[in-house]
Phi, psi and omega in degrees: 000141181278161174255124181256145179256136181234158174218136179262172181296333180278354176101359177290138176244139178208161179243151179221131178272107187226159172290155177297328182278349182289146177291144177298151177286132183255343184236134178293129180287346180274309187240348179087003179285168179295134181242153177227148178282135179266150175273128181228163179281352181074187178268162177284174177285126183249123178260129177234150178120186186271345180163191182234156183244157182299333182276357181291329185230151178292146180273143177267332179264155179249022182291340179077007180281175180278135180285168181301316181297320181292320178297317180296317180297318180292323182287335180275345181285153181298145181293139178260147180260144178284148179297146180293144179290144181286141179267354179289143178272139177246159180284147178293154180298147180291148177291147179297144181281142178266351180088355179266144176272141176282139180275000000 
């Protein structure tokens, strides 16, 4: 629900948290004079939370690359370490078969 700003004929200003469908307030709660709703720009867009994701908004490019938000999120995440290489020896791969039987 929006917050509307009002001003009465005596100069009092007040705000009221109302439904969009509610009738405007006609009487000042301070002095009882005639009040009118003021036109205001409202509040700005407020972002709360830890960030945004690539799936939040439709993409304009079809390149399939990673978006700026996704790159930033990945660069801020802790570095992962690659698993240590195994010290066990493995056998070399077998030679391809020629299909002939040895005699």
